[in-house]
C-alpha positions in Angstrom: -57.4 9.9 12.9 -56.7 12.2 10.0 -56.2 15.9 10.5 -59.0 16.6 8.1 -61.4 14.8 10.5 -61.0 17.7 12.9 -61.6 20.5 10.5 -65.2 21.2 11.5 -64.0 21.8 15.1 -61.3 24.2 13.9 -63.3 26.7 11.8 -61.0 29.5 10.7 -57.8 27.4 11.1 -55.8 25.3 8.6 -54.5 21.9 9.7 -51.8 20.0 7.8 -48.9 17.6 8.4 -45.8 19.5 9.6 -43.6 17.1 7.7 -44.2 16.0 4.1 -43.1 12.5 4.6 -44.3 11.7 8.1 -47.7 11.4 9.8 -46.1 12.6 13.1 -46.8 16.2 14.3 -49.3 18.4 12.6 -49.4 22.2 12.2 -52.5 24.2 13.1 -52.3 27.7 11.4 -54.5 30.7 12.2 -56.0 32.1 9.0 -57.0 35.4 10.4 -54.6 37.9 12.0 -54.7 38.9 15.7 -56.0 35.5 16.8 -55.0 35.3 20.5 -53.8 31.8 21.3 -55.0 31.9 24.9 -58.6 32.6 23.8 -58.5 29.8 21.3 -57.1 27.3 23.8 -60.0 27.9 26.1 -62.3 26.7 23.4 -60.2 24.1 21.6 -58.1 22.5 24.4 -59.8 19.1 23.8 -59.0 19.2 20.1 -55.4 20.1 20.7 -55.1 17.3 23.3 -56.6 14.8 20.7 -54.1 15.9 18.1 -51.1 15.6 20.5 -52.3 12.1 21.5 -52.8 11.0 17.9 -49.8 12.6 16.3 -47.3 13.1 19.1 -47.2 16.9 18.7 -48.8 20.0 17.4 -47.2 23.2 16.0 -49.5 26.2 16.6 -48.5 28.9 14.1 -49.8 32.4 13.2 -51.5 33.0 16.6 -50.8 36.1 18.8 -48.8 35.2 21.8 -46.2 37.2 23.7 -43.5 35.9 25.9 -45.3 37.3 29.0 -48.5 35.3 28.0 -46.6 32.0 27.6 -47.2 31.0 31.2 -50.9 31.3 30.6 -50.7 29.2 27.4 -48.7 26.5 29.3 -51.2 26.5 32.2 -54.0 25.9 29.7 -52.2 23.0 28.1 -50.7 21.2 31.1 -50.0 21.4 34.9 -46.6 23.1 34.8 -43.7 21.6 36.8 -40.6 23.1 38.4 -37.2 22.1 36.8 -35.5 20.2 39.6 -32.4 18.0 39.6 -31.2 19.9 36.6 -28.9 18.7 33.9 -28.5 21.9 31.7 -28.3 25.6 32.3 -31.6 27.5 32.0 -33.0 30.7 33.3 -36.3 30.6 35.2 -38.8 33.2 34.1 -41.4 32.3 36.7 -44.7 30.5 36.7 -43.1 27.3 35.3 -41.5 28.9 32.3 -37.8 28.6 31.5 -35.4 29.5 28.7 -34.4 26.5 26.6 -31.0 25.1 27.4 -28.4 27.9 27.3 -25.5 26.1 25.6 -23.3 28.1 23.2 -24.8 28.7 19.8 -22.2 26.5 18.0 -23.2 23.4 20.0 -25.6 20.7 19.0 -28.0 19.2 21.5 -28.8 15.6 20.5 -32.5 14.6 20.5 -33.7 13.4 23.8 -36.9 13.1 25.9 -37.0 15.7 28.7 -35.9 14.5 32.1 -35.6 10.8 30.9 -32.6 10.6 33.2 -34.9 10.9 36.2 -37.5 8.6 37.8 -40.2 11.2 37.3 -40.6 13.2 34.1 -43.1 15.5 32.4 -45.5 14.0 29.9 -45.8 17.2 28.0 -43.3 19.8 26.8 -44.3 23.1 25.3 -42.0 25.5 23.5 -42.5 29.1 22.4 -40.2 30.7 19.7 -39.9 34.2 21.1 -37.1 35.1 18.7 -36.1 32.9 15.8 -32.4 32.7 14.8 -31.0 34.3 11.7 -30.3 30.8 10.3 -30.3 27.2 11.5 -31.3 26.7 15.1 -34.0 24.2 14.4 -35.5 22.0 17.1 -35.1 18.5 15.6 -38.0 16.1 16.4 -37.6 12.4 16.5 -40.3 9.7 16.5 -39.4 7.7 19.6 -41.5 4.6 18.7 -39.9 4.2 15.3 -36.4 4.9 16.7 -37.0 2.2 19.3 -38.0 -0.2 16.5 -34.8 0.7 14.7 -32.5 -0.3 17.6 -31.2 -3.8 17.7 -33.6 -5.7 20.0 -30.6 -7.3 21.8 -29.5 -3.8 22.8 -32.9 -2.8 23.9 -33.2 -6.0 26.0 -29.7 -5.5 27.5 -30.5 -2.0 28.6 -34.0 -2.9 29.8 -32.7 -5.7 32.0 -29.8 -3.7 33.5 -31.1 -0.1 33.6 -28.9 3.0 33.4 -26.8 4.4 36.2 -26.2 8.1 35.9 -22.9 9.2 37.6 -22.4 12.9 38.3 -19.5 14.7 40.0 -20.0 18.3 40.8 -16.5 19.9 40.7 -16.2 23.6 41.4 -16.2 25.5 38.1 -17.0 22.5 35.9 -20.4 21.8 34.4 -23.4 22.9 36.5 -22.7 23.5 40.2 -24.6 21.4 42.6 -26.3 24.5 44.0 -27.9 25.0 40.6 -28.8 21.4 40.0 -30.6 21.1 43.4 -31.7 24.7 43.6 -30.2 25.2 47.1 -26.9 25.9 48.8 -27.9 23.8 51.9 -26.2 20.4 51.9 -28.9 19.0 54.2 -31.5 19.9 51.6 -29.5 18.0 49.0 -29.3 15.0 51.3 -33.0 15.0 51.8 -33.7 15.3 48.1 -31.3 12.4 47.3 -32.8 10.2 49.9 -36.3 10.8 48.7 -35.4 10.1 45.1 -33.1 7.0 45.4 -29.9 8.9 44.6 -26.7 7.8 46.4 -24.6 10.8 47.3 -21.2 11.4 48.8 -19.2 14.5 49.6 -15.5 14.4 48.7 -14.2 17.7 50.1 -16.1 20.4 48.2 -17.2 18.1 45.4 -20.5 16.3 45.5 -20.7 12.8 43.8 -24.1 11.2 43.0 -25.3 7.9 41.4 -28.8 7.0 40.5 -30.1 3.9 38.7 -33.1 4.5 36.4 -35.0 2.8 33.7 -33.8 2.4 30.2 -37.3 1.8 28.7 -40.8 2.8 29.8 -44.3 2.0 28.7 -46.3 4.9 27.3 -49.3 5.4 29.6 -51.8 5.9 26.9 -50.7 3.4 24.2 -48.9 0.8 26.3 -46.0 1.0 23.8 -42.6 0.0 25.1 -40.2 3.0 24.3 -36.5 3.7 24.5 -36.6 6.3 27.3 -33.3 7.3 28.9 -30.4 9.7 28.4 -27.4 7.4 28.4 -26.4 8.7 25.0 -26.2 12.3 26.5 -24.5 11.5 29.8 -22.0 8.9 28.5 -18.5 10.3 28.0 -18.7 9.3 24.4 -21.2 12.1 23.9 -18.3 14.6 23.8 -16.1 15.3 20.8 -13.0 13.2 21.0 -10.7 16.1 22.0 -13.1 17.1 24.9 -13.5 13.4 25.9 -9.7 12.9 26.0 -9.2 16.1 27.9 -11.7 15.1 30.6 -10.2 11.6 30.9 -6.7 13.1 31.3 -7.9 15.1 34.3 -10.6 12.9 36.0 -10.7 9.3 36.9 -13.7 7.5 35.3 -15.7 7.7 38.5 -15.0 11.4 38.9 -16.1 12.6 35.4 -18.6 15.5 35.6 -21.2 13.1 34.2 -21.2 9.6 32.8 -23.6 6.7 32.2 -23.1 3.1 33.1 -25.3 0.1 33.2 -27.4 -0.2 36.4 -25.0 -2.8 37.7 -22.1 -0.5 37.4 -20.6 -2.1 34.3 -19.4 -0.1 31.3 -21.7 0.7 28.3 -20.1 -0.1 25.0 -19.8 3.1 23.0 -20.7 1.2 19.8 -24.1 0.4 21.3 -24.8 4.1 22.1 -23.6 5.0 18.6 -26.3 2.6 17.3 -28.9 4.3 19.4 -27.8 7.7 18.1 -28.0 6.4 14.5 -31.5 5.0 15.1 -32.8 8.4 16.4 -31.0 10.3 13.6 -32.8 8.1 11.0 -36.1 9.1 12.4 -35.4 12.8 13.0 -37.3 15.7 11.2 -36.7 19.4 11.2 -38.7 22.6 10.6 -37.7 26.3 10.7 -38.9 28.3 13.6 -41.1 31.4 13.1 -41.7 34.0 15.8 -44.7 33.1 17.9 -44.7 29.4 17.1 -45.9 27.3 20.0 -44.9 23.6 19.8 -46.8 21.1 22.0 -45.1 17.7 22.4 -45.9 14.4 24.0 -42.6 14.0 25.8 -42.6 10.2 25.5 -43.7 10.0 21.9 -41.5 12.8 20.3 -37.9 13.5 21.3 -36.4 17.0 20.7 -33.0 18.6 20.4 -31.3 21.7 19.1 -29.2 22.6 16.0 -26.4 25.1 16.1 -27.6 28.6 15.1 -26.6 32.0 13.9 -27.8 35.3 15.2 -30.1 35.8 18.2 -32.4 32.9 19.2 -34.7 32.8 22.2 -36.9 29.8 22.8 -38.9 29.4 26.0 -40.1 26.1 27.4 -42.6 24.8 30.0 -42.8 21.2 31.2 -45.9 19.7 32.8 -48.1 16.7 33.8 -45.7 14.7 36.0 -45.4 11.0 35.5 -43.5 8.7 37.8 -41.5 5.6 37.0 -43.5 3.6 39.5 -46.5 3.9 37.2 -44.6 2.9 34.0 -44.1 -0.9 33.9 -41.1 -1.6 31.8 
Protein backbone atom coordinates (compact mmCIF):
# COMPACT_ATOMS: atom_id res chain seq x y z
CA UNK A 1 0.00 0.00 0.00
CA UNK A 2 1.29 3.47 -0.87
CA UNK A 3 0.63 6.42 1.38
CA UNK A 4 -0.94 8.19 -1.60
CA UNK A 5 -3.63 5.50 -1.69
CA UNK A 6 -5.01 6.85 1.57
CA UNK A 7 -5.13 10.51 0.59
CA UNK A 8 -8.88 10.55 -0.15
CA UNK A 9 -9.59 9.39 3.41
CA UNK A 10 -7.29 12.05 4.85
CA UNK A 11 -8.70 15.20 3.30
CA UNK A 12 -6.91 18.17 4.83
CA UNK A 13 -3.80 16.20 5.77
CA UNK A 14 -0.49 15.58 4.06
CA UNK A 15 0.97 12.06 4.04
CA UNK A 16 4.62 11.38 3.20
CA UNK A 17 7.41 8.97 4.14
CA UNK A 18 9.14 10.06 7.35
CA UNK A 19 12.52 8.94 6.00
CA UNK A 20 13.75 9.70 2.49
CA UNK A 21 15.43 6.33 1.96
CA UNK A 22 12.99 3.99 3.69
CA UNK A 23 9.42 2.82 3.19
CA UNK A 24 9.05 2.31 6.94
CA UNK A 25 7.08 4.83 9.04
CA UNK A 26 5.04 7.60 7.44
CA UNK A 27 4.24 11.12 8.60
CA UNK A 28 0.70 12.49 8.63
CA UNK A 29 0.71 16.28 8.93
CA UNK A 30 -2.23 18.53 9.68
CA UNK A 31 -2.46 21.30 7.08
CA UNK A 32 -4.78 23.55 9.08
CA UNK A 33 -4.01 24.97 12.51
CA UNK A 34 -5.88 24.05 15.69
CA UNK A 35 -6.76 20.55 14.45
CA UNK A 36 -7.40 18.54 17.63
CA UNK A 37 -5.89 15.09 17.42
CA UNK A 38 -8.54 13.42 19.59
CA UNK A 39 -11.28 14.58 17.24
CA UNK A 40 -9.44 13.31 14.17
CA UNK A 41 -8.69 9.92 15.71
CA UNK A 42 -12.38 9.33 16.33
CA UNK A 43 -12.92 9.66 12.58
CA UNK A 44 -9.67 8.20 11.25
CA UNK A 45 -8.64 5.44 13.68
CA UNK A 46 -9.05 2.77 10.97
CA UNK A 47 -6.78 4.62 8.55
CA UNK A 48 -4.12 5.12 11.23
CA UNK A 49 -4.29 1.43 12.13
CA UNK A 50 -3.88 0.52 8.47
CA UNK A 51 -0.84 2.75 8.10
CA UNK A 52 0.76 1.31 11.26
CA UNK A 53 0.11 -2.24 10.02
CA UNK A 54 1.54 -1.45 6.58
CA UNK A 55 4.52 0.75 7.51
CA UNK A 56 5.25 -0.16 11.13
CA UNK A 57 4.60 3.33 12.44
CA UNK A 58 3.02 6.74 11.95
CA UNK A 59 4.24 10.16 13.08
CA UNK A 60 1.29 12.54 13.62
CA UNK A 61 2.55 16.11 13.35
CA UNK A 62 0.95 19.54 13.54
CA UNK A 63 -2.09 18.44 15.53
CA UNK A 64 -3.20 20.06 18.76
CA UNK A 65 -2.59 17.77 21.71
CA UNK A 66 -1.67 18.71 25.26
CA UNK A 67 0.02 16.40 27.75
CA UNK A 68 -3.21 16.14 29.75
CA UNK A 69 -4.99 14.90 26.60
CA UNK A 70 -2.44 12.24 25.81
CA UNK A 71 -4.22 9.59 27.86
CA UNK A 72 -7.31 10.14 25.68
CA UNK A 73 -5.18 9.87 22.54
CA UNK A 74 -3.62 6.63 23.79
CA UNK A 75 -7.01 5.16 24.71
CA UNK A 76 -8.26 5.87 21.18
CA UNK A 77 -5.28 4.06 19.66
CA UNK A 78 -4.86 1.06 21.96
CA UNK A 79 -5.90 -0.61 25.19
CA UNK A 80 -3.36 0.93 27.62
CA UNK A 81 -1.37 -1.36 29.92
CA UNK A 82 0.29 -0.80 33.29
CA UNK A 83 4.09 -0.91 33.35
CA UNK A 84 4.90 -3.89 35.54
CA UNK A 85 8.09 -5.88 36.15
CA UNK A 86 9.94 -2.69 35.28
CA UNK A 87 13.45 -2.41 33.90
CA UNK A 88 13.91 1.38 33.71
CA UNK A 89 12.98 4.40 35.86
CA UNK A 90 9.78 6.17 34.81
CA UNK A 91 7.16 8.35 36.44
CA UNK A 92 3.52 7.30 36.19
CA UNK A 93 1.23 10.17 35.19
CA UNK A 94 -1.95 8.10 35.49
CA UNK A 95 -4.34 6.49 33.01
CA UNK A 96 -1.58 4.36 31.48
CA UNK A 97 0.73 7.29 30.66
CA UNK A 98 4.37 7.38 31.79
CA UNK A 99 7.43 9.48 31.21
CA UNK A 100 9.92 7.94 28.83
CA UNK A 101 12.90 6.32 30.54
CA UNK A 102 14.50 8.80 32.92
CA UNK A 103 18.17 8.05 32.35
CA UNK A 104 20.66 10.97 32.50
CA UNK A 105 20.75 13.18 29.41
CA UNK A 106 24.28 12.08 28.44
CA UNK A 107 23.33 8.40 28.13
CA UNK A 108 22.27 6.54 25.00
CA UNK A 109 19.45 4.02 25.15
CA UNK A 110 20.07 1.38 22.45
CA UNK A 111 17.18 0.49 20.17
CA UNK A 112 14.93 -2.20 21.56
CA UNK A 113 11.36 -3.46 21.47
CA UNK A 114 9.38 -2.52 24.57
CA UNK A 115 9.20 -5.28 27.22
CA UNK A 116 10.82 -7.85 24.93
CA UNK A 117 12.48 -9.22 28.10
CA UNK A 118 9.07 -10.39 29.34
CA UNK A 119 6.75 -13.19 28.27
CA UNK A 120 4.00 -10.63 27.69
CA UNK A 121 4.51 -7.38 25.84
CA UNK A 122 2.57 -4.50 24.26
CA UNK A 123 1.92 -4.64 20.53
CA UNK A 124 1.66 -0.87 20.33
CA UNK A 125 3.80 1.92 21.80
CA UNK A 126 2.73 5.57 21.54
CA UNK A 127 4.93 8.59 22.27
CA UNK A 128 4.12 12.27 22.75
CA UNK A 129 6.85 14.90 22.49
CA UNK A 130 5.67 17.32 25.16
CA UNK A 131 8.93 19.29 25.17
CA UNK A 132 11.64 18.77 22.54
CA UNK A 133 15.31 19.04 23.52
CA UNK A 134 17.45 21.99 22.55
CA UNK A 135 19.49 19.65 20.37
CA UNK A 136 19.91 15.92 19.73
CA UNK A 137 17.59 13.72 21.82
CA UNK A 138 16.14 11.84 18.86
CA UNK A 139 14.22 8.61 19.29
CA UNK A 140 16.02 6.32 16.80
CA UNK A 141 13.79 3.82 15.00
CA UNK A 142 14.98 0.46 13.65
CA UNK A 143 13.30 -1.90 11.19
CA UNK A 144 13.19 -5.16 13.14
CA UNK A 145 12.59 -7.43 10.13
CA UNK A 146 15.52 -6.03 8.18
CA UNK A 147 17.75 -6.11 11.26
CA UNK A 148 16.77 -9.74 11.83
CA UNK A 149 17.74 -10.56 8.24
CA UNK A 150 21.11 -8.86 8.80
CA UNK A 151 22.02 -11.09 11.76
CA UNK A 152 23.99 -14.24 10.97
CA UNK A 153 21.37 -17.02 10.67
CA UNK A 154 23.55 -19.25 12.86
CA UNK A 155 23.28 -16.68 15.67
CA UNK A 156 19.51 -16.42 15.22
CA UNK A 157 19.16 -20.23 15.36
CA UNK A 158 21.38 -20.52 18.44
CA UNK A 159 19.36 -17.91 20.34
CA UNK A 160 16.06 -19.30 19.08
CA UNK A 161 16.96 -22.82 20.25
CA UNK A 162 18.30 -21.79 23.67
CA UNK A 163 16.23 -18.73 24.58
CA UNK A 164 17.47 -15.95 26.86
CA UNK A 165 17.75 -16.05 30.64
CA UNK A 166 17.46 -12.65 32.31
CA UNK A 167 19.30 -12.56 35.64
CA UNK A 168 18.58 -9.66 37.99
CA UNK A 169 19.92 -8.89 41.46
CA UNK A 170 18.27 -6.09 43.40
CA UNK A 171 20.96 -4.71 45.69
CA UNK A 172 19.99 -1.76 47.92
CA UNK A 173 20.99 1.50 46.26
CA UNK A 174 21.96 -0.09 42.92
CA UNK A 175 19.81 0.10 39.77
CA UNK A 176 16.03 -0.05 40.32
CA UNK A 177 14.89 -1.26 43.75
CA UNK A 178 12.68 -4.32 43.73
CA UNK A 179 9.88 -2.24 45.24
CA UNK A 180 9.83 -0.15 42.05
CA UNK A 181 10.19 -3.08 39.67
CA UNK A 182 7.28 -4.98 41.21
CA UNK A 183 5.32 -1.91 42.37
CA UNK A 184 4.97 -3.20 45.93
CA UNK A 185 6.91 -3.39 49.19
CA UNK A 186 5.29 -6.72 50.12
CA UNK A 187 7.53 -9.74 49.60
CA UNK A 188 4.52 -12.04 49.39
CA UNK A 189 3.15 -10.02 46.46
CA UNK A 190 6.53 -10.37 44.74
CA UNK A 191 6.47 -14.12 45.30
CA UNK A 192 2.98 -14.43 43.82
CA UNK A 193 3.94 -12.34 40.79
CA UNK A 194 7.06 -14.40 40.16
CA UNK A 195 5.19 -17.68 40.50
CA UNK A 196 2.51 -16.51 38.08
CA UNK A 197 5.06 -15.41 35.47
CA UNK A 198 7.58 -18.24 35.58
CA UNK A 199 10.25 -16.19 37.37
CA UNK A 200 12.56 -18.04 39.78
CA UNK A 201 13.28 -15.88 42.85
CA UNK A 202 15.46 -16.04 45.92
CA UNK A 203 16.07 -13.70 48.83
CA UNK A 204 19.67 -13.33 50.00
CA UNK A 205 19.35 -11.12 53.03
CA UNK A 206 17.90 -7.84 51.81
CA UNK A 207 18.71 -8.58 48.16
CA UNK A 208 16.23 -10.19 45.78
CA UNK A 209 17.63 -12.36 42.96
CA UNK A 210 15.50 -13.44 39.99
CA UNK A 211 15.93 -15.52 36.85
CA UNK A 212 13.50 -15.87 33.98
CA UNK A 213 13.92 -17.73 30.69
CA UNK A 214 12.17 -16.05 27.77
CA UNK A 215 12.04 -16.22 24.00
CA UNK A 216 14.77 -14.87 21.74
CA UNK A 217 12.56 -14.66 18.67
CA UNK A 218 8.82 -14.34 18.10
CA UNK A 219 6.39 -14.49 15.21
CA UNK A 220 4.57 -11.29 14.34
CA UNK A 221 0.85 -11.98 14.89
CA UNK A 222 -0.26 -10.28 11.68
CA UNK A 223 2.52 -11.09 9.20
CA UNK A 224 3.75 -14.40 10.62
CA UNK A 225 7.29 -13.05 10.22
CA UNK A 226 9.99 -14.47 12.51
CA UNK A 227 11.62 -11.54 14.32
CA UNK A 228 14.55 -11.02 16.65
CA UNK A 229 12.69 -10.11 19.83
CA UNK A 230 14.62 -9.96 23.08
CA UNK A 231 16.70 -7.59 25.17
CA UNK A 232 19.84 -9.67 25.66
CA UNK A 233 21.91 -6.81 24.19
CA UNK A 234 20.55 -4.45 26.89
CA UNK A 235 20.79 -6.76 29.92
CA UNK A 236 24.14 -8.38 29.12
CA UNK A 237 27.07 -6.95 31.07
CA UNK A 238 28.70 -5.99 27.75
CA UNK A 239 26.05 -3.29 27.30
CA UNK A 240 28.00 -1.10 29.76
CA UNK A 241 31.03 1.00 28.84
CA UNK A 242 34.22 -0.95 29.68
CA UNK A 243 34.98 1.10 32.80
CA UNK A 244 31.49 0.55 34.22
CA UNK A 245 31.54 -3.14 33.30
CA UNK A 246 34.91 -3.66 34.98
CA UNK A 247 33.76 -1.79 38.08
CA UNK A 248 30.65 -3.95 38.39
CA UNK A 249 32.63 -7.17 37.95
CA UNK A 250 35.12 -6.03 40.60
CA UNK A 251 32.28 -5.72 43.13
CA UNK A 252 29.81 -8.45 42.19
CA UNK A 253 30.16 -12.10 41.29
CA UNK A 254 28.71 -12.87 37.81
CA UNK A 255 25.52 -14.29 39.32
CA UNK A 256 25.05 -11.18 41.51
CA UNK A 257 25.32 -8.47 38.85
CA UNK A 258 22.40 -6.03 38.97
CA UNK A 259 21.37 -7.43 35.59
CA UNK A 260 22.80 -9.81 33.03
CA UNK A 261 21.70 -12.07 30.20
CA UNK A 262 22.63 -15.70 29.62
CA UNK A 263 21.39 -18.35 27.25
CA UNK A 264 18.29 -20.11 28.56
CA UNK A 265 20.37 -23.11 29.64
CA UNK A 266 22.53 -20.87 31.83
CA UNK A 267 25.56 -20.80 29.52
CA UNK A 268 27.40 -17.58 28.71
CA UNK A 269 26.51 -15.50 25.66
CA UNK A 270 29.50 -14.53 23.54
CA UNK A 271 29.89 -10.76 23.57
CA UNK A 272 30.92 -10.87 19.89
CA UNK A 273 27.51 -12.29 18.98
CA UNK A 274 25.72 -9.48 20.80
CA UNK A 275 28.01 -6.95 19.09
CA UNK A 276 26.90 -8.45 15.77
CA UNK A 277 23.27 -8.01 16.83
CA UNK A 278 23.91 -4.40 17.79
CA UNK A 279 25.60 -3.76 14.45
CA UNK A 280 22.66 -5.26 12.55
CA UNK A 281 20.21 -2.96 14.29
CA UNK A 282 22.51 0.05 13.89
CA UNK A 283 22.62 -0.59 10.14
CA UNK A 284 18.83 -0.34 9.93
CA UNK A 285 18.27 2.56 12.32
CA UNK A 286 16.76 5.90 11.22
CA UNK A 287 16.34 9.19 13.10
CA UNK A 288 14.17 12.28 12.93
CA UNK A 289 14.09 15.46 15.07
CA UNK A 290 11.20 15.79 17.52
CA UNK A 291 8.80 18.73 17.33
CA UNK A 292 6.51 19.73 20.17
CA UNK A 293 3.18 17.93 19.95
CA UNK A 294 4.47 15.08 17.77
CA UNK A 295 2.68 11.79 18.42
CA UNK A 296 4.51 8.65 17.25
CA UNK A 297 2.52 5.42 16.98
CA UNK A 298 4.62 2.25 16.61
CA UNK A 299 4.03 -1.43 16.02
CA UNK A 300 6.24 -2.61 18.89
CA UNK A 301 7.29 -5.81 17.11
CA UNK A 302 7.99 -4.19 13.73
CA UNK A 303 9.87 -1.03 14.78
CA UNK A 304 12.37 -0.85 17.65
CA UNK A 305 13.12 2.45 19.37
CA UNK A 306 15.83 4.02 21.53
CA UNK A 307 17.09 7.41 22.68
CA UNK A 308 20.02 9.62 21.78
CA UNK A 309 21.79 11.84 24.35
CA UNK A 310 20.32 15.33 24.47
CA UNK A 311 20.90 18.94 25.44
CA UNK A 312 18.45 21.16 27.26
CA UNK A 313 15.04 20.09 28.54
CA UNK A 314 13.36 17.06 26.97
CA UNK A 315 10.03 15.55 27.99
CA UNK A 316 8.61 12.63 26.06
CA UNK A 317 5.59 10.71 27.34
CA UNK A 318 4.71 7.13 26.47
CA UNK A 319 1.76 4.76 26.63
CA UNK A 320 1.92 1.03 25.93
CA UNK A 321 -1.05 -1.08 24.95
CA UNK A 322 -2.66 -4.13 23.36
CA UNK A 323 -1.13 -6.96 25.40
CA UNK A 324 0.33 -9.96 23.57
CA UNK A 325 1.51 -13.12 25.30
CA UNK A 326 4.34 -15.46 24.40
CA UNK A 327 1.98 -18.42 24.45
CA UNK A 328 0.33 -16.97 21.34
CA UNK A 329 3.63 -16.34 19.51
CA UNK A 330 4.99 -19.57 18.05
CA UNK A 331 8.72 -19.17 17.71
